[in-house]
C-alpha positions as CSV (number, residue, x, y, z in Angstrom):
1,M,36.8,76.4,175.1
2,D,34.5,79.4,174.5
3,A,31.8,79.7,171.8
4,G,33.9,82.1,169.7
5,S,36.7,79.5,169.5
6,D,34.3,76.8,168.5
7,V,33.0,79.0,165.6
8,S,36.6,79.9,164.5
9,K,37.5,76.1,164.5
10,A,34.4,75.4,162.4
11,T,35.0,78.0,159.8
12,E,38.8,77.6,159.4
13,Q,39.8,76.0,156.1
14,H,43.1,74.5,155.2
15,F,44.3,75.8,151.8
16,V,47.1,74.0,149.9
17,L,48.6,76.4,147.3
18,V,50.4,74.7,144.4
19,H,52.3,76.9,142.0
20,G,52.7,76.4,138.3
21,A,55.7,76.1,136.0
22,C,58.8,78.2,136.6
23,H,57.4,79.5,140.0
24,G,57.9,78.4,143.5
25,A,56.1,78.6,146.9
26,W,57.3,82.2,147.2
27,C,54.8,83.4,144.5
28,W,51.9,82.9,146.9
29,F,53.3,85.3,149.7
30,K,50.5,87.9,149.2
31,L,47.6,85.5,149.0
32,A,49.1,83.4,151.9
33,C,49.2,86.4,154.2
34,L,45.6,87.4,153.2
35,L,44.3,83.9,153.8
36,Q,46.0,83.6,157.2
37,G,44.6,87.1,158.0
38,S,41.3,85.7,157.4
39,A,41.9,83.0,160.0
40,H,42.6,80.2,157.6
41,R,45.5,77.7,157.6
42,V,47.8,77.8,154.6
43,S,50.4,75.4,153.1
44,C,52.5,76.3,150.2
45,I,54.0,73.3,148.5
46,D,57.4,73.7,146.7
47,P,59.1,71.1,144.5
48,N,62.8,70.6,145.0
49,N,63.8,69.0,141.7
50,V,62.9,69.7,138.0
51,R,64.3,66.8,136.2
52,S,60.9,64.9,136.0
53,F,57.2,65.4,136.5
54,H,57.4,62.9,139.3
55,D,60.0,64.9,141.1
56,Y,58.1,68.1,140.4
57,D,54.9,66.8,142.0
58,A,56.6,64.7,144.7
59,P,56.4,67.1,147.7
60,L,52.7,67.7,147.0
61,L,52.0,64.0,146.9
62,E,53.9,63.4,150.1
63,F,52.0,66.2,151.9
64,M,48.6,64.9,150.7
65,A,49.4,61.4,151.9
66,D,49.1,62.6,155.4
67,A,46.7,65.5,155.0
68,H,43.1,65.8,156.3
69,K,40.5,67.3,153.8
70,V,42.0,70.5,152.2
71,I,41.1,73.0,149.6
72,L,43.5,72.6,146.7
73,V,44.4,75.8,144.9
74,G,46.4,75.3,141.7
75,H,47.9,77.9,139.3
76,S,48.8,77.1,135.7
77,A,50.1,73.5,135.7
78,G,50.0,73.2,139.5
79,G,48.3,70.2,141.0
80,L,47.5,68.4,137.7
81,S,47.8,65.0,139.0
82,V,46.9,65.1,142.8
83,M,43.1,64.7,142.3
84,H,43.6,61.3,140.9
85,L,45.6,60.0,143.9
86,F,44.0,61.9,146.7
87,G,40.6,63.0,145.6
88,D,39.0,61.8,148.8
89,K,41.2,64.4,150.7
90,I,40.2,67.3,148.6
91,K,37.1,69.3,149.8
92,Q,37.4,71.6,146.8
93,A,39.8,72.2,143.9
94,I,40.3,75.7,142.7
95,F,42.0,76.2,139.3
96,I,43.6,79.7,138.7
97,A,44.4,80.2,135.1
98,A,45.1,76.5,135.3
99,T,45.4,73.5,133.0
100,M,42.2,71.6,133.9
101,L,42.3,68.4,131.9
102,P,40.8,65.3,133.7
103,F,43.5,62.9,132.4
104,G,46.3,65.2,131.5
105,Y,47.6,65.5,127.9
106,Q,46.1,62.3,126.3
107,T,45.0,63.8,122.9
108,E,45.9,66.5,120.4
109,Q,43.0,68.5,121.7
110,D,44.3,68.3,125.2
111,I,47.7,69.8,124.0
112,K,45.9,72.5,122.1
113,D,43.8,73.5,125.0
114,G,46.3,73.1,127.9
115,V,49.8,73.9,126.6
116,P,50.5,77.7,126.6
117,D,50.3,79.1,123.1
118,L,53.1,81.8,122.9
119,S,53.3,81.9,119.1
120,E,52.5,85.6,119.1
121,F,55.9,86.2,120.8
122,G,57.9,84.3,118.2
123,G,59.1,80.7,118.3
124,D,62.2,81.2,120.6
125,V,60.9,82.3,124.0
126,Y,62.5,79.7,126.2
127,D,66.1,79.0,127.4
128,L,66.5,75.2,127.1
129,N,68.5,73.0,129.4
130,F,69.9,69.6,128.3
131,G,70.4,67.6,131.4
132,L,71.0,64.3,129.6
133,G,73.3,65.9,126.9
134,E,72.7,68.0,123.9
135,D,71.9,64.9,121.7
136,H,68.9,64.3,123.8
137,T,65.6,66.3,124.1
138,P,65.5,69.3,126.6
139,T,65.0,68.2,130.3
140,S,63.8,71.7,131.5
141,M,63.1,75.1,130.2
142,V,62.5,78.6,131.5
143,L,61.1,81.8,129.8
144,R,63.9,84.1,128.6
145,K,64.2,87.3,130.7
146,E,62.9,89.7,128.0
147,F,59.6,87.6,127.7
148,Q,58.8,87.2,131.4
149,R,57.1,90.4,132.1
150,P,55.0,90.7,128.8
151,I,53.9,87.0,129.0
152,L,53.5,86.4,132.7
153,Y,53.2,89.7,134.6
154,Q,52.0,92.6,132.3
155,Q,49.5,93.9,134.9
156,C,51.9,93.4,137.9
157,S,53.8,96.1,139.5
158,Q,57.4,96.5,138.3
159,E,58.6,95.5,141.7
160,D,56.8,92.2,141.7
161,S,57.8,91.2,138.2
162,T,61.4,92.1,139.0
163,L,61.3,90.0,142.1
164,A,59.7,87.1,140.2
165,S,62.3,87.3,137.4
166,I,65.0,86.9,140.0
167,L,63.3,83.8,141.5
168,L,62.0,82.0,138.4
169,R,63.5,78.7,137.6
170,P,63.3,76.0,135.0
171,F,60.4,73.6,134.9
172,P,60.5,70.0,133.6
173,A,59.8,69.7,129.9
174,V,57.7,66.6,130.5
175,L,55.2,68.8,132.4
176,Q,53.7,69.4,129.0
177,T,53.2,65.7,128.2
178,A,51.9,64.4,131.6
179,R,49.1,62.0,131.8
180,F,47.1,60.8,134.7
181,G,44.6,58.1,135.6
182,C,42.7,56.0,133.0
183,I,41.0,57.9,130.2
184,D,38.8,54.8,129.6
185,D,37.1,55.5,133.0
186,G,35.4,58.6,131.6
187,V,32.8,60.0,133.9
188,K,33.3,57.1,136.2
189,S,36.7,58.3,137.2
190,P,37.0,59.3,140.9
191,V,38.4,62.5,139.8
192,N,35.0,63.7,138.8
193,A,33.7,63.6,142.3
194,V,35.9,66.4,143.4
195,H,34.2,69.8,143.5
196,R,35.9,72.1,141.1
197,V,36.0,75.9,140.7
198,Y,37.8,77.7,137.8
199,I,39.0,81.3,138.1
200,K,39.5,82.5,134.6
201,T,41.9,85.4,133.8
202,A,40.6,87.5,131.0
203,N,43.8,89.1,130.0
204,D,46.0,86.0,130.1
205,R,48.8,86.0,127.5
206,T,50.1,82.5,128.7
207,L,47.0,80.3,128.8
208,K,44.7,82.3,126.4
209,V,41.2,82.8,127.5
210,E,40.1,80.8,124.5
211,Q,42.1,77.8,125.9
212,Q,40.6,78.2,129.4
213,E,37.1,78.4,128.0
214,A,37.7,75.3,125.9
215,M,38.8,73.3,128.9
216,I,35.8,74.6,131.0
217,H,33.4,73.6,128.2
218,R,34.9,70.2,127.9
219,W,35.0,69.4,131.7
220,P,32.6,71.9,133.3
221,P,33.4,72.9,137.0
222,R,30.8,73.6,139.6
223,K,31.5,77.3,139.3
224,V,33.4,79.7,137.0
225,M,34.6,83.1,138.1
226,V,36.4,85.7,136.1
227,M,39.2,88.1,136.9
228,D,40.2,91.0,134.7
229,T,43.9,90.2,135.0
230,D,47.0,88.7,133.6
231,H,48.3,85.2,134.2
232,S,49.5,86.0,137.7
233,P,46.6,87.5,139.8
234,F,48.4,86.5,143.0
235,F,50.7,89.4,142.3
236,S,48.4,91.7,140.1
237,A,45.2,91.4,142.1
238,P,45.7,89.4,145.3
239,D,42.7,91.1,147.2
240,H,40.3,90.3,144.4
241,L,41.7,86.8,144.2
242,L,41.1,86.3,147.9
243,E,37.5,87.6,147.5
244,L,36.8,85.0,144.8
245,I,38.4,82.2,146.5
246,L,36.5,82.7,149.8
247,G,33.3,83.4,147.8
248,S,33.6,80.0,146.1
249,L,33.4,78.1,149.3
């Protein structure tokens, strides 16, 4: 093996991209191409069921059980629980406009900071699914078509937001009540050993910048970076997103 190959192997990183609510592995296609073009390995994890949070996260957990050290990149609600189970396999966790709560939704403050505040759009922005019957609470939900672009993609091209609108799917309602680990562990929790980077989206209409800043203040990451984008920079500014991700390493 020549010296060039040795250097390439030494600098190659394995990125595991975890999408957020309503999306799928498809949403990473631009960033995945850019990372691969920069000589990195990329895995996009996709859930195959939306009835429970466990099912939502299962493909990621199964992947991590066999993985070597990776760089975990999570968007929105993506990757909320994996650091608790596989912290020793994560070289770095990058949160992109993401819910960054060390133990999930344990308190009212967690809910205030981490659950999207869509009140400015009215109180009826979701289509609800009742998988257990209409006499039970909703099992999953998805943003209504007319709200998808203004809430998620206002800075994206019309083509990208149209494609996303076709591919969006319901997400489990329990995602907004998920809890992880033991809050009594506090700073002693193994989750605190994982190096974290937060990429803040300044024009976010889903997870407001005030919410992002509150989570950053409560659980400070190693580095904070800012993008002048909407909630979906993987569509609206993929080149800048790549630059920040690689610059965080």
